[in-house]
All heavy atoms as a GROMACS GRO file, in nm:
protein
  497
    1MET      N    1  -1.117  -8.650  -3.340
    1MET     CA    2  -1.148  -8.511  -3.311
    1MET      C    3  -1.273  -8.512  -3.224
    1MET      O    4  -1.364  -8.589  -3.238
    1MET     CB    5  -1.176  -8.436  -3.442
    1MET     CG    6  -1.193  -8.290  -3.420
    1MET     SD    7  -1.210  -8.198  -3.579
    1MET     CE    8  -1.045  -8.216  -3.641
    2GLU      N    9  -1.269  -8.422  -3.125
    2GLU     CA   10  -1.380  -8.414  -3.029
    2GLU      C   11  -1.506  -8.353  -3.095
    2GLU      O   12  -1.495  -8.270  -3.191
    2GLU     CB   13  -1.340  -8.331  -2.910
    2GLU     CG   14  -1.235  -8.399  -2.822
    2GLU     CD   15  -1.212  -8.320  -2.695
    2GLU    OE1   16  -1.299  -8.240  -2.655
    2GLU    OE2   17  -1.106  -8.342  -2.637
    3LEU      N   18  -1.615  -8.385  -3.038
    3LEU     CA   19  -1.743  -8.335  -3.092
    3LEU      C   20  -1.755  -8.184  -3.081
    3LEU      O   21  -1.806  -8.116  -3.175
    3LEU     CB   22  -1.863  -8.403  -3.016
    3LEU     CG   23  -1.999  -8.376  -3.069
    3LEU    CD1   24  -2.014  -8.424  -3.211
    3LEU    CD2   25  -2.101  -8.444  -2.986
    4LYS      N   26  -1.697  -8.125  -2.977
    4LYS     CA   27  -1.702  -7.982  -2.964
    4LYS      C   28  -1.625  -7.913  -3.077
    4LYS      O   29  -1.671  -7.812  -3.130
    4LYS     CB   30  -1.642  -7.941  -2.826
    4LYS     CG   31  -1.645  -7.795  -2.800
    4LYS     CD   32  -1.588  -7.770  -2.659
    4LYS     CE   33  -1.592  -7.620  -2.629
    4LYS     NZ   34  -1.535  -7.587  -2.501
    5GLN      N   35  -1.513  -7.967  -3.114
    5GLN     CA   36  -1.437  -7.913  -3.223
    5GLN      C   37  -1.505  -7.927  -3.357
    5GLN      O   38  -1.504  -7.841  -3.444
    5GLN     CB   39  -1.299  -7.984  -3.235
    5GLN     CG   40  -1.211  -7.959  -3.115
    5GLN     CD   41  -1.087  -8.044  -3.118
    5GLN    OE1   42  -1.088  -8.151  -3.174
    5GLN    NE2   43  -0.981  -7.996  -3.056
    6LEU      N   44  -1.578  -8.040  -3.376
    6LEU     CA   45  -1.652  -8.064  -3.501
    6LEU      C   46  -1.772  -7.970  -3.511
    6LEU      O   47  -1.800  -7.919  -3.620
    6LEU     CB   48  -1.706  -8.207  -3.505
    6LEU     CG   49  -1.603  -8.316  -3.529
    6LEU    CD1   50  -1.664  -8.451  -3.521
    6LEU    CD2   51  -1.535  -8.302  -3.663
    7ARG      N   52  -1.835  -7.938  -3.401
    7ARG     CA   53  -1.950  -7.845  -3.405
    7ARG      C   54  -1.908  -7.703  -3.440
    7ARG      O   55  -1.988  -7.626  -3.496
    7ARG     CB   56  -2.020  -7.839  -3.265
    7ARG     CG   57  -2.101  -7.964  -3.242
    7ARG     CD   58  -2.191  -7.949  -3.116
    7ARG     NE   59  -2.277  -8.059  -3.107
    7ARG     CZ   60  -2.292  -8.129  -2.995
    7ARG    NH1   61  -2.232  -8.092  -2.886
    7ARG    NH2   62  -2.374  -8.230  -2.992
    8GLU      N   63  -1.783  -7.667  -3.416
    8GLU     CA   64  -1.738  -7.529  -3.448
    8GLU      C   65  -1.706  -7.513  -3.599
    8GLU      O   66  -1.697  -7.399  -3.643
    8GLU     CB   67  -1.610  -7.499  -3.363
    8GLU     CG   68  -1.637  -7.490  -3.214
    8GLU     CD   69  -1.509  -7.477  -3.133
    8GLU    OE1   70  -1.402  -7.488  -3.192
    8GLU    OE2   71  -1.524  -7.462  -3.010
    9LYS      N   72  -1.696  -7.622  -3.666
    9LYS     CA   73  -1.661  -7.614  -3.813
    9LYS      C   74  -1.787  -7.581  -3.896
    9LYS      O   75  -1.898  -7.614  -3.859
    9LYS     CB   76  -1.601  -7.748  -3.860
    9LYS     CG   77  -1.469  -7.779  -3.802
    9LYS     CD   78  -1.411  -7.900  -3.864
    9LYS     CE   79  -1.268  -7.919  -3.822
    9LYS     NZ   80  -1.197  -8.021  -3.902
   10SER      N   81  -1.762  -7.521  -4.009
   10SER     CA   82  -1.870  -7.495  -4.102
   10SER      C   83  -1.901  -7.615  -4.181
   10SER      O   84  -1.832  -7.716  -4.176
   10SER     CB   85  -1.826  -7.380  -4.199
   10SER     OG   86  -1.725  -7.425  -4.288
   11ALA      N   87  -2.011  -7.609  -4.257
   11ALA     CA   88  -2.054  -7.726  -4.336
   11ALA      C   89  -1.950  -7.762  -4.441
   11ALA      O   90  -1.923  -7.879  -4.465
   11ALA     CB   91  -2.188  -7.693  -4.406
   12ASP      N   92  -1.885  -7.661  -4.502
   12ASP     CA   93  -1.782  -7.692  -4.602
   12ASP      C   94  -1.660  -7.758  -4.537
   12ASP      O   95  -1.604  -7.850  -4.595
   12ASP     CB   96  -1.737  -7.563  -4.673
   12ASP     CG   97  -1.847  -7.511  -4.762
   12ASP    OD1   98  -1.931  -7.587  -4.810
   12ASP    OD2   99  -1.849  -7.390  -4.786
   13GLU      N  100  -1.622  -7.714  -4.418
   13GLU     CA  101  -1.509  -7.779  -4.348
   13GLU      C  102  -1.544  -7.921  -4.310
   13GLU      O  103  -1.456  -8.008  -4.318
   13GLU     CB  104  -1.473  -7.694  -4.226
   13GLU     CG  105  -1.413  -7.562  -4.255
   13GLU     CD  106  -1.394  -7.475  -4.134
   13GLU    OE1  107  -1.475  -7.490  -4.036
   13GLU    OE2  108  -1.297  -7.396  -4.135
   14LEU      N  109  -1.672  -7.942  -4.269
   14LEU     CA  110  -1.710  -8.077  -4.233
   14LEU      C  111  -1.708  -8.169  -4.354
   14LEU      O  112  -1.671  -8.285  -4.344
   14LEU     CB  113  -1.850  -8.075  -4.172
   14LEU     CG  114  -1.862  -8.018  -4.027
   14LEU    CD1  115  -2.009  -8.010  -3.988
   14LEU    CD2  116  -1.783  -8.111  -3.929
   15LYS      N  117  -1.753  -8.117  -4.468
   15LYS     CA  118  -1.749  -8.203  -4.589
   15LYS      C  119  -1.607  -8.238  -4.628
   15LYS      O  120  -1.578  -8.350  -4.667
   15LYS     CB  121  -1.814  -8.127  -4.704
   15LYS     CG  122  -1.964  -8.120  -4.688
   15LYS     CD  123  -2.031  -8.038  -4.798
   15LYS     CE  124  -2.179  -8.022  -4.775
   15LYS     NZ  125  -2.243  -7.938  -4.877
   16ALA      N  126  -1.516  -8.143  -4.611
   16ALA     CA  127  -1.372  -8.173  -4.646
   16ALA      C  128  -1.314  -8.277  -4.545
   16ALA      O  129  -1.242  -8.366  -4.586
   16ALA     CB  130  -1.290  -8.042  -4.637
   17HIS      N  131  -1.354  -8.260  -4.417
   17HIS     CA  132  -1.307  -8.358  -4.317
   17HIS      C  133  -1.367  -8.496  -4.347
   17HIS      O  134  -1.305  -8.599  -4.328
   17HIS     CB  135  -1.348  -8.309  -4.177
   17HIS     CG  136  -1.298  -8.386  -4.066
   17HIS    ND1  137  -1.162  -8.403  -4.046
   17HIS    CD2  138  -1.359  -8.459  -3.969
   17HIS    CE1  139  -1.143  -8.480  -3.937
   17HIS    NE2  140  -1.260  -8.515  -3.893
   18LEU      N  141  -1.488  -8.498  -4.393
   18LEU     CA  142  -1.556  -8.627  -4.427
   18LEU      C  143  -1.482  -8.694  -4.539
   18LEU      O  144  -1.459  -8.818  -4.537
   18LEU     CB  145  -1.700  -8.598  -4.466
   18LEU     CG  146  -1.783  -8.720  -4.497
   18LEU    CD1  147  -1.791  -8.816  -4.382
   18LEU    CD2  148  -1.926  -8.684  -4.541
   19VAL      N  149  -1.435  -8.622  -4.639
   19VAL     CA  150  -1.359  -8.681  -4.751
   19VAL      C  151  -1.229  -8.738  -4.701
   19VAL      O  152  -1.195  -8.852  -4.735
   19VAL     CB  153  -1.335  -8.580  -4.860
   19VAL    CG1  154  -1.237  -8.628  -4.963
   19VAL    CG2  155  -1.462  -8.537  -4.929
   20GLU      N  156  -1.159  -8.670  -4.611
   20GLU     CA  157  -1.037  -8.718  -4.549
   20GLU      C  158  -1.062  -8.852  -4.476
   20GLU      O  159  -0.988  -8.945  -4.486
   20GLU     CB  160  -0.975  -8.616  -4.461
   20GLU     CG  161  -0.922  -8.496  -4.530
   20GLU     CD  162  -0.880  -8.387  -4.429
   20GLU    OE1  163  -0.848  -8.423  -4.313
   20GLU    OE2  164  -0.876  -8.269  -4.464
   21LEU      N  165  -1.170  -8.852  -4.396
   21LEU     CA  166  -1.203  -8.969  -4.317
   21LEU      C  167  -1.237  -9.088  -4.407
   21LEU      O  168  -1.202  -9.202  -4.378
   21LEU     CB  169  -1.325  -8.942  -4.224
   21LEU     CG  170  -1.294  -8.850  -4.107
   21LEU    CD1  171  -1.423  -8.811  -4.036
   21LEU    CD2  172  -1.196  -8.916  -4.009
   22GLN      N  173  -1.304  -9.063  -4.518
   22GLN     CA  174  -1.340  -9.176  -4.607
   22GLN      C  175  -1.214  -9.229  -4.673
   22GLN      O  176  -1.201  -9.348  -4.692
   22GLN     CB  177  -1.440  -9.124  -4.717
   22GLN     CG  178  -1.576  -9.098  -4.657
   22GLN     CD  179  -1.669  -9.029  -4.756
   22GLN    OE1  180  -1.627  -8.969  -4.849
   22GLN    NE2  181  -1.798  -9.044  -4.726
   23LYS      N  182  -1.118  -9.144  -4.707
   23LYS     CA  183  -0.987  -9.194  -4.760
   23LYS      C  184  -0.915  -9.271  -4.656
   23LYS      O  185  -0.860  -9.380  -4.687
   23LYS     CB  186  -0.906  -9.071  -4.803
   23LYS     CG  187  -0.952  -9.008  -4.927
   23LYS     CD  188  -0.866  -8.887  -4.968
   23LYS     CE  189  -0.915  -8.815  -5.089
   23LYS     NZ  190  -0.834  -8.698  -5.125
   24GLU      N  191  -0.919  -9.227  -4.532
   24GLU     CA  192  -0.850  -9.303  -4.425
   24GLU      C  193  -0.918  -9.436  -4.403
   24GLU      O  194  -0.854  -9.538  -4.382
   24GLU     CB  195  -0.854  -9.220  -4.296
   24GLU     CG  196  -0.778  -9.280  -4.183
   24GLU     CD  197  -0.777  -9.197  -4.056
   24GLU    OE1  198  -0.822  -9.080  -4.062
   24GLU    OE2  199  -0.728  -9.242  -3.955
   25SER      N  200  -1.054  -9.437  -4.408
   25SER     CA  201  -1.124  -9.561  -4.388
   25SER      C  202  -1.090  -9.660  -4.500
   25SER      O  203  -1.068  -9.783  -4.475
   25SER     CB  204  -1.277  -9.534  -4.393
   25SER     OG  205  -1.350  -9.649  -4.387
   26PHE      N  206  -1.080  -9.614  -4.624
   26PHE     CA  207  -1.044  -9.703  -4.735
   26PHE      C  208  -0.904  -9.762  -4.718
   26PHE      O  209  -0.883  -9.881  -4.735
   26PHE     CB  210  -1.051  -9.623  -4.868
   26PHE     CG  211  -1.010  -9.705  -4.987
   26PHE    CD1  212  -1.094  -9.797  -5.042
   26PHE    CD2  213  -0.882  -9.688  -5.044
   26PHE    CE1  214  -1.058  -9.875  -5.150
   26PHE    CE2  215  -0.845  -9.763  -5.152
   26PHE     CZ  216  -0.936  -9.857  -5.208
   27ALA      N  217  -0.812  -9.675  -4.677
   27ALA     CA  218  -0.671  -9.723  -4.653
   27ALA      C  219  -0.670  -9.830  -4.544
   27ALA      O  220  -0.599  -9.929  -4.554
   27ALA     CB  221  -0.583  -9.602  -4.616
   28LEU      N  222  -0.748  -9.805  -4.437
   28LEU     CA  223  -0.752  -9.903  -4.328
   28LEU      C  224  -0.811 -10.036  -4.372
   28LEU      O  225  -0.767 -10.142  -4.332
   28LEU     CB  226  -0.828  -9.846  -4.208
   28LEU     CG  227  -0.760  -9.733  -4.130
   28LEU    CD1  228  -0.850  -9.673  -4.032
   28LEU    CD2  229  -0.635  -9.781  -4.062
   29ARG      N  230  -0.915 -10.028  -4.456
   29ARG     CA  231  -0.976 -10.154  -4.510
   29ARG      C  232  -0.879 -10.228  -4.596
   29ARG      O  233  -0.873 -10.353  -4.588
   29ARG     CB  234  -1.103 -10.124  -4.587
   29ARG     CG  235  -1.221 -10.094  -4.496
   29ARG     CD  236  -1.347 -10.073  -4.576
   29ARG     NE  237  -1.336  -9.949  -4.650
   29ARG     CZ  238  -1.391  -9.921  -4.762
   29ARG    NH1  239  -1.465 -10.011  -4.827
   29ARG    NH2  240  -1.372  -9.805  -4.821
   30MET      N  241  -0.803 -10.160  -4.675
   30MET     CA  242  -0.702 -10.226  -4.755
   30MET      C  243  -0.592 -10.290  -4.674
   30MET      O  244  -0.549 -10.398  -4.701
   30MET     CB  245  -0.640 -10.130  -4.855
   30MET     CG  246  -0.735 -10.078  -4.966
   30MET     SD  247  -0.802 -10.214  -5.065
   30MET     CE  248  -0.974 -10.210  -5.012
   31GLN      N  249  -0.550 -10.219  -4.569
   31GLN     CA  250  -0.450 -10.277  -4.478
   31GLN      C  251  -0.504 -10.403  -4.412
   31GLN      O  252  -0.433 -10.499  -4.394
   31GLN     CB  253  -0.409 -10.174  -4.374
   31GLN     CG  254  -0.322 -10.067  -4.429
   31GLN     CD  255  -0.288  -9.962  -4.320
   31GLN    OE1  256  -0.315  -9.981  -4.202
   31GLN    NE2  257  -0.228  -9.851  -4.363
   32LYS      N  258  -0.631 -10.398  -4.372
   32LYS     CA  259  -0.689 -10.516  -4.308
   32LYS      C  260  -0.696 -10.630  -4.403
   32LYS      O  261  -0.669 -10.747  -4.366
   32LYS     CB  262  -0.832 -10.480  -4.255
   32LYS     CG  263  -0.898 -10.591  -4.182
   32LYS     CD  264  -1.033 -10.556  -4.132
   32LYS     CE  265  -1.099 -10.674  -4.064
   32LYS     NZ  266  -1.239 -10.644  -4.025
   33ALA      N  267  -0.733 -10.606  -4.528
   33ALA     CA  268  -0.750 -10.713  -4.627
   33ALA      C  269  -0.613 -10.776  -4.655
   33ALA      O  270  -0.608 -10.898  -4.684
   33ALA     CB  271  -0.809 -10.657  -4.756
   34THR      N  272  -0.503 -10.699  -4.648
   34THR     CA  273  -0.373 -10.752  -4.681
   34THR      C  274  -0.300 -10.803  -4.558
   34THR      O  275  -0.190 -10.853  -4.565
   34THR     CB  276  -0.284 -10.652  -4.752
   34THR    OG1  277  -0.275 -10.536  -4.670
   34THR    CG2  278  -0.344 -10.614  -4.883
   35GLY      N  279  -0.366 -10.790  -4.441
   35GLY     CA  280  -0.304 -10.837  -4.318
   35GLY      C  281  -0.201 -10.744  -4.259
   35GLY      O  282  -0.115 -10.792  -4.178
   36GLN      N  283  -0.199 -10.621  -4.300
   36GLN     CA  284  -0.098 -10.527  -4.252
   36GLN      C  285  -0.149 -10.437  -4.141
   36GLN      O  286  -0.076 -10.350  -4.090
   36GLN     CB  287  -0.050 -10.436  -4.367
   36GLN     CG  288   0.018 -10.518  -4.476
   36GLN     CD  289   0.051 -10.431  -4.597
   36GLN    OE1  290   0.007 -10.317  -4.604
   36GLN    NE2  291   0.125 -10.486  -4.691
   37LEU      N  292  -0.273 -10.442  -4.103
   37LEU     CA  293  -0.331 -10.355  -4.005
   37LEU      C  294  -0.294 -10.399  -3.866
   37LEU      O  295  -0.340 -10.503  -3.818
   37LEU     CB  296  -0.490 -10.350  -4.021
   37LEU     CG  297  -0.557 -10.250  -3.933
   37LEU    CD1  298  -0.514 -10.109  -3.961
   37LEU    CD2  299  -0.709 -10.264  -3.953
   38ALA      N  300  -0.213 -10.313  -3.800
   38ALA     CA  301  -0.170 -10.347  -3.662
   38ALA      C  302  -0.265 -10.295  -3.557
   38ALA      O  303  -0.293 -10.361  -3.458
   38ALA     CB  304  -0.032 -10.290  -3.638
   39LYS      N  305  -0.319 -10.176  -3.582
   39LYS     CA  306  -0.409 -10.112  -3.484
   39LYS      C  307  -0.558 -10.127  -3.533
   39LYS      O  308  -0.605 -10.040  -3.600
   39LYS     CB  309  -0.376  -9.963  -3.467
   39LYS     CG  310  -0.237  -9.940  -3.412
   39LYS     CD  311  -0.213  -9.792  -3.401
   39LYS     CE  312  -0.070  -9.767  -3.351
   39LYS     NZ  313  -0.043  -9.624  -3.342
   40THR      N  314  -0.615 -10.241  -3.498
   40THR     CA  315  -0.750 -10.270  -3.546
   40THR      C  316  -0.854 -10.173  -3.497
   40THR      O  317  -0.958 -10.157  -3.559
   40THR     CB  318  -0.791 -10.414  -3.513
   40THR    OG1  319  -0.779 -10.431  -3.371
   40THR    CG2  320  -0.695 -10.514  -3.582
   41HIS      N  321  -0.832 -10.108  -3.384
   41HIS     CA  322  -0.928 -10.015  -3.325
   41HIS      C  323  -0.940  -9.884  -3.409
   41HIS      O  324  -1.038  -9.815  -3.397
   41HIS     CB  325  -0.892  -9.978  -3.185
   41HIS     CG  326  -0.758  -9.907  -3.169
   41HIS    ND1  327  -0.639  -9.970  -3.175
   41HIS    CD2  328  -0.734  -9.773  -3.158
   41HIS    CE1  329  -0.542  -9.878  -3.163
   41HIS    NE2  330  -0.599  -9.761  -3.152
   42GLU      N  331  -0.844  -9.859  -3.495
   42GLU     CA  332  -0.847  -9.738  -3.575
   42GLU      C  333  -0.966  -9.740  -3.674
   42GLU      O  334  -1.028  -9.638  -3.698
   42GLU     CB  335  -0.719  -9.719  -3.656
   42GLU     CG  336  -0.599  -9.680  -3.569
   42GLU     CD  337  -0.620  -9.537  -3.508
   42GLU    OE1  338  -0.665  -9.449  -3.580
   42GLU    OE2  339  -0.588  -9.526  -3.390
   43ALA      N  340  -0.998  -9.858  -3.728
   43ALA     CA  341  -1.114  -9.868  -3.822
   43ALA      C  342  -1.242  -9.829  -3.757
   43ALA      O  343  -1.326  -9.760  -3.812
   43ALA     CB  344  -1.116 -10.007  -3.879
   44ARG      N  345  -1.258  -9.876  -3.633
   44ARG     CA  346  -1.383  -9.842  -3.558
   44ARG      C  347  -1.390  -9.694  -3.524
   44ARG      O  348  -1.496  -9.633  -3.539
   44ARG     CB  349  -1.383  -9.924  -3.429
   44ARG     CG  350  -1.506  -9.907  -3.342
   44ARG     CD  351  -1.502  -9.996  -3.223
   44ARG     NE  352  -1.629  -9.981  -3.148
   44ARG     CZ  353  -1.652 -10.032  -3.035
   44ARG    NH1  354  -1.561 -10.109  -2.975
   44ARG    NH2  355  -1.763 -10.015  -2.970
   45ARG      N  356  -1.277  -9.632  -3.490
   45ARG     CA  357  -1.273  -9.493  -3.457
   45ARG      C  358  -1.311  -9.407  -3.578
   45ARG      O  359  -1.388  -9.313  -3.571
   45ARG     CB  360  -1.134  -9.451  -3.408
   45ARG     CG  361  -1.118  -9.303  -3.375
   45ARG     CD  362  -0.972  -9.261  -3.360
   45ARG     NE  363  -0.891  -9.287  -3.484
   45ARG     CZ  364  -0.889  -9.200  -3.586
   45ARG    NH1  365  -0.964  -9.088  -3.591
   45ARG    NH2  366  -0.814  -9.228  -3.689
   46VAL      N  367  -1.257  -9.445  -3.692
   46VAL     CA  368  -1.288  -9.370  -3.818
   46VAL      C  369  -1.434  -9.387  -3.855
   46VAL      O  370  -1.498  -9.286  -3.893
   46VAL     CB  371  -1.195  -9.413  -3.935
   46VAL    CG1  372  -1.236  -9.356  -4.065
   46VAL    CG2  373  -1.051  -9.381  -3.900
   47ARG      N  374  -1.488  -9.505  -3.848
   47ARG     CA  375  -1.629  -9.525  -3.878
   47ARG      C  376  -1.721  -9.443  -3.790
   47ARG      O  377  -1.815  -9.378  -3.836
   47ARG     CB  378  -1.669  -9.676  -3.858
   47ARG     CG  379  -1.650  -9.762  -3.978
   47ARG     CD  380  -1.724  -9.888  -3.969
   47ARG     NE  381  -1.747  -9.943  -3.839
   47ARG     CZ  382  -1.669 -10.032  -3.778
   47ARG    NH1  383  -1.561 -10.078  -3.840
   47ARG    NH2  384  -1.698 -10.081  -3.657
   48ARG      N  385  -1.686  -9.433  -3.660
   48ARG     CA  386  -1.767  -9.354  -3.569
   48ARG      C  387  -1.752  -9.205  -3.596
   48ARG      O  388  -1.852  -9.131  -3.585
   48ARG     CB  389  -1.730  -9.387  -3.426
   48ARG     CG  390  -1.776  -9.523  -3.382
   48ARG     CD  391  -1.745  -9.551  -3.239
   48ARG     NE  392  -1.802  -9.674  -3.199
   48ARG     CZ  393  -1.825  -9.710  -3.081
   48ARG    NH1  394  -1.795  -9.632  -2.981
   48ARG    NH2  395  -1.879  -9.828  -3.050
   49GLU      N  396  -1.636  -9.161  -3.633
   49GLU     CA  397  -1.620  -9.019  -3.666
   49GLU      C  398  -1.694  -8.982  -3.789
   49GLU      O  399  -1.748  -8.874  -3.799
   49GLU     CB  400  -1.473  -8.981  -3.672
   49GLU     CG  401  -1.448  -8.834  -3.672
   49GLU     CD  402  -1.309  -8.790  -3.642
   49GLU    OE1  403  -1.232  -8.870  -3.584
   49GLU    OE2  404  -1.275  -8.678  -3.669
   50ILE      N  405  -1.694  -9.072  -3.890
   50ILE     CA  406  -1.772  -9.048  -4.007
   50ILE      C  407  -1.921  -9.034  -3.976
   50ILE      O  408  -1.987  -8.940  -4.022
   50ILE     CB  409  -1.750  -9.158  -4.111
   50ILE    CG1  410  -1.611  -9.152  -4.171
   50ILE    CG2  411  -1.855  -9.154  -4.223
   50ILE    CD1  412  -1.572  -9.269  -4.260
   51ALA      N  413  -1.971  -9.114  -3.886
   51ALA     CA  414  -2.109  -9.102  -3.842
   51ALA      C  415  -2.136  -8.973  -3.772
   51ALA      O  416  -2.238  -8.908  -3.793
   51ALA     CB  417  -2.142  -9.222  -3.753
   52ARG      N  418  -2.041  -8.930  -3.686
   52ARG     CA  419  -2.056  -8.800  -3.624
   52ARG      C  420  -2.066  -8.686  -3.719
   52ARG      O  421  -2.149  -8.594  -3.704
   52ARG     CB  422  -1.941  -8.775  -3.525
   52ARG     CG  423  -1.952  -8.861  -3.399
   52ARG     CD  424  -1.846  -8.820  -3.294
   52ARG     NE  425  -1.839  -8.911  -3.189
   52ARG     CZ  426  -1.748  -9.005  -3.167
   52ARG    NH1  427  -1.647  -9.016  -3.252
   52ARG    NH2  428  -1.755  -9.089  -3.070
   53VAL      N  429  -1.975  -8.684  -3.819
   53VAL     CA  430  -1.974  -8.578  -3.913
   53VAL      C  431  -2.103  -8.577  -3.996
   53VAL      O  432  -2.159  -8.470  -4.022
   53VAL     CB  433  -1.847  -8.586  -4.007
   53VAL    CG1  434  -1.858  -8.493  -4.123
   53VAL    CG2  435  -1.721  -8.564  -3.926
   54ASN      N  436  -2.147  -8.694  -4.034
   54ASN     CA  437  -2.271  -8.702  -4.115
   54ASN      C  438  -2.393  -8.648  -4.033
   54ASN      O  439  -2.478  -8.581  -4.080
   54ASN     CB  440  -2.300  -8.847  -4.161
   54ASN     CG  441  -2.216  -8.883  -4.282
   54ASN    OD1  442  -2.185  -8.796  -4.362
   54ASN    ND2  443  -2.184  -9.007  -4.289
   55THR      N  444  -2.395  -8.680  -3.901
   55THR     CA  445  -2.500  -8.636  -3.816
   55THR      C  446  -2.494  -8.477  -3.802
   55THR      O  447  -2.596  -8.420  -3.816
   55THR     CB  448  -2.486  -8.696  -3.676
   55THR    OG1  449  -2.489  -8.836  -3.686
   55THR    CG2  450  -2.589  -8.641  -3.584
   56LEU      N  451  -2.376  -8.423  -3.786
   56LEU     CA  452  -2.366  -8.281  -3.780
   56LEU      C  453  -2.403  -8.212  -3.906
   56LEU      O  454  -2.465  -8.105  -3.907
   56LEU     CB  455  -2.221  -8.240  -3.735
   56LEU     CG  456  -2.188  -8.270  -3.590
   56LEU    CD1  457  -2.041  -8.243  -3.567
   56LEU    CD2  458  -2.272  -8.188  -3.500
   57LEU      N  459  -2.367  -8.269  -4.019
   57LEU     CA  460  -2.404  -8.213  -4.150
   57LEU      C  461  -2.558  -8.212  -4.167
   57LEU      O  462  -2.614  -8.117  -4.217
   57LEU     CB  463  -2.341  -8.290  -4.266
   57LEU     CG  464  -2.193  -8.258  -4.292
   57LEU    CD1  465  -2.138  -8.359  -4.393
   57LEU    CD2  466  -2.178  -8.116  -4.341
   58GLY      N  467  -2.624  -8.317  -4.115
   58GLY     CA  468  -2.769  -8.322  -4.123
   58GLY      C  469  -2.834  -8.216  -4.036
   58GLY      O  470  -2.935  -8.158  -4.065
   59GLN      N  471  -2.774  -8.192  -3.919
   59GLN     CA  472  -2.825  -8.089  -3.829
   59GLN      C  473  -2.806  -7.944  -3.885
   59GLN      O  474  -2.884  -7.861  -3.859
   59GLN     CB  475  -2.754  -8.097  -3.690
   59GLN     CG  476  -2.790  -8.218  -3.614
   59GLN     CD  477  -2.716  -8.235  -3.483
   59GLN    OE1  478  -2.622  -8.158  -3.462
   59GLN    NE2  479  -2.752  -8.332  -3.400
   60LYS      N  480  -2.701  -7.927  -3.961
   60LYS     CA  481  -2.675  -7.795  -4.011
   60LYS      C  482  -2.761  -7.758  -4.131
   60LYS      O  483  -2.770  -7.639  -4.164
   60LYS     CB  484  -2.527  -7.780  -4.050
   60LYS     CG  485  -2.433  -7.776  -3.930
   60LYS     CD  486  -2.294  -7.744  -3.965
   60LYS     CE  487  -2.202  -7.750  -3.848
   60LYS     NZ  488  -2.198  -7.620  -3.777
   61LYS      N  489  -2.831  -7.851  -4.188
   61LYS     CA  490  -2.916  -7.823  -4.304
   61LYS      C  491  -3.042  -7.752  -4.258
   61LYS      O  492  -3.088  -7.755  -4.157
   61LYS     CB  493  -2.950  -7.949  -4.380
   61LYS     CG  494  -2.840  -8.000  -4.466
   61LYS     CD  495  -2.884  -8.117  -4.550
   61LYS     CE  496  -2.773  -8.154  -4.636
   61LYS     NZ  497  -2.806  -8.264  -4.723
   0.00000   0.00000   0.00000
């Protein structure tokens, strides 16, 4: 998701999105551990988006 779209969300929406991203990150880590992860760049994308959401949540406080 683009940064502009993330900035338009409320703090509650960002927290919900963060939970979804954390679940996705966990699933990707499990796939990597079992050797089933085909798109290795997805893990990096999710980690970066989690960082973006955490940054925006800090700014909104």
